[in-house]
C-alpha positions in Angstrom: 101.0 68.8 132.4 104.3 70.5 132.7 104.7 74.1 131.4 107.3 72.7 129.0 104.9 70.2 127.4 103.5 70.8 123.9 99.8 71.5 123.2 98.0 70.8 119.9 95.5 73.4 119.0 92.9 73.5 116.2 91.9 77.1 115.9 89.1 77.5 113.4 90.5 74.7 111.3 94.1 75.9 111.5 96.6 73.6 113.3 99.1 74.9 115.9 101.7 73.1 118.0 102.5 75.4 121.0 104.4 75.0 124.2 102.2 75.3 127.3 104.4 78.0 128.7 103.7 80.2 125.6 100.0 80.1 126.3 100.7 81.1 129.9 103.0 84.0 129.0 100.3 86.6 129.7 98.9 85.6 133.1 95.8 87.9 132.8 94.7 86.5 129.4 91.8 84.0 129.1 94.3 81.6 127.5 96.3 81.5 130.7 93.1 81.3 132.6 92.1 78.1 130.9 95.4 76.4 130.2 96.9 77.5 133.5 94.6 74.9 135.2 96.5 72.2 133.3 99.9 73.2 134.5 101.5 71.8 137.7 102.2 75.3 138.9 100.9 78.8 138.1 102.7 80.8 135.4 105.2 83.4 136.7 104.4 87.1 136.7 106.8 89.6 135.5 106.3 92.0 138.4 106.6 89.3 141.0 103.0 89.4 142.2 101.0 86.2 142.7 98.1 86.5 140.2 96.9 82.9 140.7 94.1 84.0 143.1 93.0 86.8 140.8 93.0 84.5 137.8 91.0 81.8 139.6 88.4 84.4 140.6 88.1 85.4 137.0 87.9 81.8 135.9 84.8 81.3 138.0 82.8 83.7 135.8 84.7 83.1 132.5 82.8 81.2 129.8 85.1 78.7 128.1 82.5 77.2 125.9 84.6 78.3 122.9 87.3 75.7 123.9 86.6 72.0 123.4 89.0 69.4 124.9 89.7 66.7 122.4 92.4 64.8 124.4 94.6 65.6 127.3 96.9 67.6 125.0 94.7 68.5 122.1 92.0 71.2 122.0 89.7 72.9 119.6 89.3 76.7 119.8 86.3 78.2 118.0 88.0 81.4 116.9 89.7 82.9 113.8 92.5 80.6 112.9 94.5 83.0 110.7 94.5 85.8 113.3 95.6 83.3 116.0 99.0 83.2 114.2 99.6 86.8 115.2 98.3 86.1 118.7 100.9 83.3 119.1 103.7 85.4 117.7 103.0 88.1 120.2 102.9 85.6 123.1 106.2 84.2 122.0 108.1 87.4 121.3 106.4 89.9 123.5 106.2 92.4 120.6 104.0 93.1 117.6 105.4 91.8 114.3 103.0 92.1 111.4 103.5 91.5 107.7 103.9 94.5 105.4 100.6 96.0 104.2 98.6 94.1 106.9 95.0 95.3 106.4 93.1 93.4 109.1 94.0 95.5 112.2 90.4 95.8 113.4 89.9 92.0 113.2 93.2 91.4 115.1 92.2 94.0 117.7 88.9 92.2 118.2 90.7 88.9 118.8 93.1 90.6 121.2 90.1 91.9 123.2 88.5 88.5 123.2 91.6 86.8 124.6 92.0 89.6 127.1 95.5 90.4 125.8 95.7 94.0 127.0 99.4 94.4 126.1 98.7 93.3 122.5 95.7 95.6 122.3 97.8 98.5 123.4 100.5 97.6 120.8 97.9 97.5 118.1 96.5 100.9 119.0 100.0 102.4 119.1 101.2 100.8 115.9 102.0 103.2 113.0 100.3 100.6 110.8 97.0 101.2 112.6 97.3 105.0 112.0 98.1 104.4 108.3 95.1 102.2 108.1 92.9 104.9 109.7 94.2 107.4 107.2 93.6 105.1 104.2 90.1 104.3 105.5 89.3 108.0 105.4 90.7 108.4 101.9 88.7 105.7 100.2 88.1 106.9 96.6 85.1 109.0 96.7 84.0 112.1 94.8 85.5 115.1 96.5 83.4 118.1 97.4 84.4 119.8 94.1 84.2 116.7 91.9 82.5 117.0 88.6 79.7 114.6 87.8 80.0 112.7 84.5 80.6 109.6 82.4 83.8 108.3 80.9 83.8 105.5 78.4 86.8 103.3 77.9 86.9 101.1 74.8 89.3 98.9 73.0 89.7 96.5 70.1 91.7 93.5 70.9 92.6 90.0 70.0 95.0 87.2 71.2 98.7 87.4 70.3 99.5 83.8 69.4 103.1 82.6 69.9 105.4 81.6 67.2 107.9 78.7 66.9 108.1 76.7 70.1 105.5 79.0 71.7 102.5 78.2 69.4 100.3 77.3 72.4 100.9 80.6 74.2 98.0 83.0 73.9 98.3 86.5 75.2 95.8 89.4 75.2 96.7 92.0 72.6 95.1 95.5 72.8 95.6 97.9 70.0 94.6 101.1 71.8 92.6 102.2 74.8 90.1 104.8 73.5 88.7 107.4 75.9 85.3 109.2 75.3 83.7 111.8 77.4 83.9 115.4 78.5 87.4 116.8 77.8 87.8 118.5 81.2 86.7 115.3 83.0 89.1 113.1 81.0 92.0 115.4 81.6 91.3 115.5 85.3 91.4 111.7 85.5 94.2 110.7 83.1 96.3 113.8 83.0 99.5 113.5 81.0 98.8 109.9 79.8 95.9 111.2 77.7 96.8 111.6 74.0 94.8 114.4 72.4 96.6 114.5 69.0 93.7 113.0 67.1 91.4 115.8 68.1 93.3 119.0 67.1 90.2 121.1 66.1 88.5 120.9 69.4 88.1 124.2 71.2 87.5 124.4 75.0 87.5 121.9 77.8 83.7 121.8 78.0 83.4 119.9 74.7 82.9 116.2 74.4 85.1 114.0 72.3 85.5 110.4 71.2 88.9 110.8 69.6 91.3 110.7 72.6 93.3 107.6 73.7 95.7 106.6 76.4 99.5 106.5 76.0 99.6 103.0 77.6 97.7 99.8 76.8 97.2 98.6 80.4 93.4 98.1 80.8 93.8 97.4 84.6 95.8 100.6 85.1 93.1 102.6 83.4 90.5 101.0 85.7 92.5 101.7 88.8 93.0 105.4 87.8 89.2 105.8 87.4 88.5 104.1 90.7 91.0 106.4 92.4 89.0 109.4 91.1 85.7 108.1 92.4 84.4 106.4 89.3 82.4 103.2 89.4 81.6 100.8 86.5 78.1 101.4 85.3 77.8 99.2 82.3 79.8 97.1 79.8 79.3 95.5 76.4 81.3 93.4 74.0 81.3 92.0 70.5 82.0 88.4 69.7 84.9 87.0 67.9 84.9 86.4 64.1 84.8 82.7 63.4 84.4 83.2 59.7 88.0 82.7 58.7 89.3 81.1 55.5 90.1 77.5 56.6 92.9 77.4 54.0 94.7 80.2 55.8 94.3 79.0 59.4 97.9 78.1 59.7 98.8 81.8 59.4 99.3 83.4 62.8 98.1 86.7 61.5 94.8 85.2 60.2 94.4 83.4 63.6 94.7 86.8 65.4 92.1 88.3 63.0 89.8 85.5 63.8 89.8 86.4 67.5 89.3 90.2 67.0 86.7 91.6 69.5 85.6 95.0 70.7 84.7 96.0 74.3 83.3 99.1 76.0 83.2 100.0 79.7 81.0 102.9 80.9 82.2 104.6 84.2 80.2 107.2 86.2 81.0 109.5 89.0 78.2 111.3 90.9 78.5 114.9 91.7 78.5 116.2 95.3 76.0 118.8 96.2 
């Protein structure tokens, strides 16, 4: 084969069409070690040294059982197909280009080590994204050393908001209010200013328990995310069924249809204390 020829690769089920010279761009990699034997001449080295002898000596001890030759220009590689995309991009461009919020740095680093791509491995270690990932790994939501143990119960009554006019088939979740029950100090710590306390004016002290507070928003998922960020995990949940007993004569009424689908849900969250 010529270095300008195209090679078809099936990497873990993902298909790639790559020029042979791209696979040979890092002479010390095991990709160049295997596919370099298919080229008519060894790949050039950036510093002008002849690495063909060194690569051949490495090939003698290298296990290439992870590569299966399907045809003269088609091969199967038993590795991670999605990560190979970033391997190829690095071989093509010579620099690290990862998507925003890439969270598989360790997996890509493992692949770089396997393919003996030392330059890619160094780029991954020096990447600011890798440092951000390390920081985020250390800040996984857990109860802090001063976290207070306790339970918080989130509940709501809801239905489905049926469309009107040309949107009769549209059904959207409709929540009336997200109720918060638990120790006052704990609920304030978690929800802060989005906690509405106006329904419990006679309460005295933050060590009291209440079931009369609610959130100023109706986003159930946002409430769950807030609890998770403060170290809470879901302990239990329960729900009531809908009300099928609706007057058939009034079923054409949208309001009656919403009443028919009324339901009630409760979610119990718990955060352990730290000794």
